[in-house]
N, C-alpha and C positions, 0 to 999 in steps of 0.2 A: 829391355834396354841394357841389362847387364851383359848379355851376349854381344850386343852392338859395341859397347864400351871396351870390352875385353879384346874383341877383334880389332877395333880401331887402334887401341894402344899397342897391341903386339905388332901391327904393321907399321905404325908410326915410329917405333923404336928403331926399325931397320933403316929408315930414311930421314930421320931427324936432321942429320948432317948434310944431306944433299937436296932435300925439298925445302922450298920456302914455306913460311907459315900459311900463306894463301894456298899453296899446293896441298899442304897437310889438311887444311880445312876442306878442300875439294875431295881429298881421299876419304875423310870422315863421312862426307855426304854420300859418296858412292857406296861405301861399306854399309851405311845405314839403309840405303835403298835396297841393296841386294839382300840383306837379312830380312827386312820387312817383306819383300817380295817372296822370299822363301817361305815365311810364315803364312802369307796370303795363299800361296799354292797348297800348303799343308792343310789349311782350314777348308779349302774348296768352297768359299763363300759364293753363293749365286746371286747375291743382291747387286743390282746395277749400280747402286751408290758405291759399294765397295770397289767394284771394277773401275768406276770413274775416278775414285780417289787414288787408286793404285796407278792408273794411267797418267793422271795429272801429276802425281809425285814423280813418276819416271820422266815425264817431259820436263819438269822443273829441274831435274838433275843432269840434263844434257850438257849444260855449260861446265858443270863439275867434271863430267865424263871427258869432255874435250880437253880441259886443262890437265887432267890426270893422264890422258893418252900422251900428250906432249911431254909431260914430266917423266913418265915411265919410259918413253921412247929413247931418251938419252942415257939411261942407266946401262952400265956394263952388265951384261947378262940378261937384258930385255929379250923377250921371245916374241915370235910372230903368233898371231891368233891361231887357235886350233879348231875353230868352228868351221863346219862344212855346211854349205847352204843349198845343196842340190835339191832336196825336197823338204818341205816344211808344212806342218799342220799344227794346230793349237795343242793337240795331245802330244805330238812329238816334241814340241817346244817345251812343254811342261816336263817331259821326261829328261830332255837334254839339260834343262835348268837344274833339276833335282840331282842328276848325276854330277854335273859340274860343280854345284854348290857343295856337294860332299867332298870333292877334291879340294875346293877352296877352303872349306872349314878345317880340313886335316893338314893342309900344307903349312910348313913352318918357314920355308925359304921365301923371303919377300918377293924376289923377282917372279917366281912361279905363282905365288899367292896373288900378286897384283895382276898378272896376266889373266888368271882365272877370274878375278874381279872384273876386269875390263870386258872379258867375254860374257860374263853373267849380265853385265849391263847392256851389252848389245842384244842379248836375248830379251831383256826387259823392254828395250825400245821396240823390238819387233812385236812383242806381246801387246804393248800399248797401241801400236799401229793397227794391229788386227782387231782388237776389242773396243777401241775408242770410237764411239759414234759421235762425230763432230756435229752432225745435224741435230741429233737428240739433245746434246748439251747446249747448243746454240738456242734451240727452241725453249728449253727449260729456263735459261737465263733471261730470255726476252719475253716471258709471259706476263 
């Protein structure tokens, strides 16, 4: 949680004057989800419960992601996504996330850091879509 708070505060300082409180709250959410996902990948948990929790957390953050995309898009210095979608596998997705998270973690310029954050969340959405078994979850909730 300390890393989450530190990252959130460092990013918020850069946009406090141009983001609304609501947009800042959404930024906090996307930062938290990216860092939680980073740790999930580091632990390499194989439990279906953990994967389901991570996927549902990602899905719950889509509204925050959408708000942040709009808020970021009007900033001077906003950049286009650097993600390339030609080929994708779960292993490659994990590698891309780890490499991009490292850039995100080290970046100090808000515009670049936020672009990395948005791209990280796109990868999280893809991960959730690949790993989330809607039928299994539906059956478990209706037993």
